[in-house]
C-alpha positions, 0 to 999 in steps of 0.5 A: 845434331841440332845446336842449342842455338837452333833449338832455341829458335825452334822453341821460340817459334813453337811458343809464338805459334802456340800463343797465337793459336790460343789468341794470346800475344806471344810477348806475354810469355817468357822462356826459362831455359832449364839448364840443370845437369848441363855444363856452363858451356851450354848456358854460355852457348844459349846466352850468346844465342839470346837466352837471358833466363836460366832455371836450376834445380840443384843448389851446389851445381847451380852455384858452381855453374854461375861462377864458371859462367862469370869467369868465362864470360863476365860480360853476360848478365844472366837472370837465374831462377831457382826451381827445385825443392828448398831445404831450410839450410840452403835458403841463404845461398839461394837468397844471395844468388838468385833473382827468382825462386819458383818453389816456395811452399812453406811460410818458414822458407819464405821467412828465411829467404826474406831475412837472408836477402842481402840489403842493397839487392833487388827484391827476390821474386817469388812463386808459390809452388802448388801441388795441383795434382795432389801427388804425395811425391811432389812438393808444393802447398795444397791448393786449399792452403795457397791463398792463406800462404800467399797472404803471409808471404805478400807482406814479407820484406825483401820479397815480391810475390809474383805468382804460382808454379806447378808441375802437374802429374804427367799425362799424354792427354792434352785435355788432362794437362789443360785441366790441371793448368786451368786449376792453377789459373783459377787459383791465381784468380782467387789469390788476386781476388783476395787483394794480392796482385800477381803477374806470373804463372810458371807452368808448362815444360817441354812435354806439356807447353802447348796445354799450359800456354792455352790455359794462361802460362806466362813463363814456360820452363823448357830444358830438354827441347833446348839442351837435349836429353839429360844424363842424370848419372853424371 
């Protein structure tokens, strides 16, 4: 069975190949290792193999994992990204413990994160989550409402609006995948045309990474290809 280190090398090589095939500089892409449901030791193994950024969906699990990693390996300086749905009563610990939040889809959540970001910490990097496929089961601002929301969030203190995130409807058809990611890229262009500078497109996972990179992703969120299949029953 491949180790996490081996998997990371393979994923990094795959990202580089996909970028070059699309005429892009691989240095424009960041790898976010999605460590939800995996233990602190898996994060440590990935970190010791050179991975720096980790994404978590579940707040309580993430906080416990951060604490365990810190206790076992205090020398590790990791960058934690919150990528799951956000409840209003969870904004304070998110604002206090994460460097990035990818899943902001309401002004109320952004305001709470802004107010609760501790003084003295760097600004909290924000991506708007867009429901690019219009699925009723998915979180995210509707595309037609994204520019207005971005304008409201861009002026909030303590936050830095960096870009957009999406989880399109699953498809095995690469052209369908690319169409959804292309829509997100065009929406990012619209927001920038409104005078808001963005530098991040958080799009692409293990199953659709190549399509996302071809359409301009700057950050791919990869879990299964690094850590293996998840056991949610745990």
